[in-house]
Steps between C-alpha positions, in 0.01 A plus 500: 500500500280799410220389731746448786646848449155659500402304810811617685435860392140496622587326825768762572241771436247333728761458772603865474143624526379259768805450721358708784155340486394228743487149356125468528255390235245750375175330405183709491488868425231549764317307768205418277692256286565734211596455229431126492124528559432722196369360174487600136142562399542408137755401240745208495552512877136504608520132593801551730380508864727786609769749410807278502846512349531383143800270450580593144400271216453196726125555550538517879365753748643494852463667838765598756399375845629592845553150638700380198724793405722287275209353303275606215149362559311408184154657485413457131615302196385609155363226278714412197804662663842348563401428862157349425482137613838523672439746784194501726323762706653521847840371389794682655783581261810471718776512241588488134752311289627300796552795736269575791405860564729620780398864552168602660281726291470862609304639210264777603452875530759711682869585484598192700303247292491621141632250249475130415765359732421135575307236304362746243845613395641145499208376291530787250872444450453127443205555266692736279817290503318188381378694195851614402769348282629278779152377593256267333177674596453257788433611858520245781282593797558365851160466668343406829152351470327430829839506667659249264773584248406493133649628176359634176671571170355791304570561134496878446697499174780719371302717260575822686850427627666724759511875537821655373708699753394818320129412489265633382752647254685269261308204636325242283276387787385856567425558131294180481307594812444854375371384162253263665381762747442754226285247314310439823440874540374529143253220565387660827423843355131579515280620217511857632881503492547469876667212683370496855567787739735803519799281589464269201385790282836661575746215473339281231497769228845622605640147471346459155628840389846427642531187289571722202295272276261662254253214535436609860423863417135436414434362848685791661298748296176331606604541863610859444161579347332328796687736733407796282135399480463452877672819617391863493586829663218466757415162646326403825560125505629329818863401570564687184858627518645153440329482163614846393861432598494190280350698214758777523793257501375273221381780271831682544707195411273424206538853367878494550518180293254589223458882496132453418355846542160388627669409829603857595152641575425183697814557707391858562170373639681261733732782606204727577335228705817434700541871565148510641547195724845589639466610862620862526268676746304443820194601300522162325467301824190288531360592845394137554870410521514663844255239625620197306876559530558758777870415536561577132300820479732783389570779749672743262541572129835322474397160639475254205495797263577415137405134517230280353280255688254241378249774421513875426622741764517365854274218617561215741866494594591735220773500234741207486852457364418219257250709306704817532801328348284392208364853473848647470587231245187561291550877492871461423426267210237741369753782507743287300218457245462876466195547723515820705543427873478743791843471659372624837259205515776255412730658759231466768458129424876447497525674838234262636723206402806665654322545833410131495851371434752401767864596469564157346250568218221270620154654446237451768123495462424872484709815545661402827799275566491148641859529621821615340634146467176301492390321185235254394278482192670688217212575262457859621875556485500361148222730381678800652835397355394457139284814521792716615732333250271623220431840660494758218685759715764281668723712722782344706267426791247318280774288340651416838166395644425276200837326539443458874162336438664262253783420741280410799306257280828341391627486857184323626372288210335227707176694551455529122207253463324599824380860499210700633146485353577353155830313524492428128479872418778569749726254322457685172587842642784369718658335196476828307672703770766233551567519127616862538831342600575165329680375812186542709284328239748212497478463880120491487492240224766280662327506839161414351592238244322253731173693462503490121580127513220412741232742372498346152211259458485191280307690231766774480301766688629653824330480837437751777706346783383544864550842651405712796262692271281369222369781280410328176509147636174308504355595166846516344759251618704500179434784256659778707805287584534400135474863383756633747741212435477567127564867567804434721645259245459771234695765694841419341356573155484871593209565264306723742575834661470336841752229408765725348394589149655827388245776498400603151624177343 
């Protein structure tokens, strides 16, 4: 009964969002065969010949193909998995549990094709249902092998069960997944306290800190000290602002939780660095940008003023909304920790985000608007939303803008797992901004229950599902997805400032 109700809810949502879209299957994200032709360079997926969809705990990886829009084409079977010895490479999965897939897939990038409608959704619903109270952990696949019908019974077990309607809150399955992911993160932490890159070095320590368990504090402190040790007031490294945003956010949350005084001077160093790299004047423009990116070169002091780009000042195409949202968040968190912040600088960054937001609250790439009713990847909107929600000087306009960012994410939740640059990072920030209003968070989680079902691998880790963009995929096909999933599942605990912890508590 519960599974049927959730299925009907998600299908109504998909119908509402996609009713005006043509019934055409979306296959590749570009003409070159992306994302299917990409490979993981190392780790547990290095042997997989491409970037394919993970079908949950079955051990299967599949591709969506244009000439079979109601099929899932098997491209890899993990040894010792439920599907090993039962499903072969090249098999077409055409149905599950006695029902053929009836809806063509349209998964892809763009307002008209976001979401799992088709075989992916049908498979996810059946996979979760078979693990619930009414199932026996058995999934019956309908196959075509060399044009001939076949069947395969997979035993995926009932250890995890089904997600509760309120998941990840008050949900035994979510708690089991979270506990396993936190153990995975502890095992993945490096000797220097880091995890991988700025994305994982943001969300992994935050997830561990959000658990509220004292046994995780040592790992969080090691990561906090890594951030402290690798940041300073003056730094000339490349693509550097990402790392300093992560440091500012993690160190602030660590200080808010522990009040360890050694953190405050470290936060002041990060603040000073961010003040020096924020673009505020034409004098900061790298003259080479006029040759490399002539269309982005600023023509007056106001253009992209107040924002942060990949590197200090203005280089390449200049400041971007994703980093500027994180900059506002980092400075806001620092202020809540008692660090002195120049309000004029924070106001300039907030104004950058306002210029980049449409009337519906969707934030575009820089400080211009895509369209007042356009929407797509929500990571930038998420970063802006949670940043303004925690703004230390929240006037009525700031509060209204934060709510609007949350609402547009809740109104269009199907783009949640497919965002610009690093989709995994975008998921984390979009979930945070949606959480400003519990109703919007609920819409996002309900619409993407399929993703959390299919992204879970047989070993309990989570997988970076195919996307238009791939930042982090290749060397890391699982750690970033596992870290962000753990973080999202920890949001209801409200143990962090960004997830609703009362300031000063």
